[in-house]
Residue, then its C-alpha position, 0 to 999 in steps of 0.5 A: m500500500a502506497e504511503a505517499l499522500d501526493h495524489g495530485p491537486r485536490l478539489s477546493d471545498s467550493e469546487y467539490e460542492r460545485r461538482m456535487v451540485k452539477l452531478h445532481e442537477g437534472l437527475p430525474p426524481m425517480t432513477s433506476r437502481e443502476a443509475e443510482r449506483e452510478v451517481r454514488r460511484r461518481e460522488l465517491d470519485i468527486l470525494i476522492d478528488h477533494r480529499l485525496g487528489t485528482r491523480f489518485p490511482r484508478e485501481r485504488r478508486d475501484a477498491l474504495w468503491e468495493a469497500q464502500q459497497r461492503v459498508e453500505r450493505k452493513r448500513i442497510r442492515l443497521g437501518f432494518e434493525a433501527v426500528a427495534l433498536a429505537l427502544l434501546p438507544r444505547l444498543f443502537e449507539r453501539r451498533a452504529n459505532r460498530l458500523a463506523g468502525a467497520a467503515v474505517r477497517e474497510y477503507g483501511k484495507v485500501l488506504s494508508e493511515p495518512e490517506l485514511r485520516r485525510f479521506l475520513d477527515v479525522a485525526h485518529p481513524n481508529e477512534a471513529v465514532l458517530p456523534f450521539d446527543r445524550r441530553p434528554p429530549e426535553s433539554r434539547s433546543 
């Protein structure tokens, strides 16, 4: 796995946003499963260009896409479990954080540690968790 972080110029925040908007402009409200898959793939390529660089190798982009597909399958399973877990918020939190850890492991199979930090925009990927608001609902504003 390459350790270099120099994968060419990276998209600025504004260019990233512009490309994402352009990607979604003109899409029909209902698309086929294959069209949705293609849009998600293009979103990933734009994110890679933004976070890692425009010359990030194609074979590693493909590997990240496969990793993302594995994470997505786990996310969908968590979504189905969410209804039952809504009654047990701590269990849902643990399962959701397990999903975050699985994502880090999947992407970590493709990316070096510095690349992983930059791609996920985190300082310590191994400590990745999802933010949960633990205040009681009545105290939230």
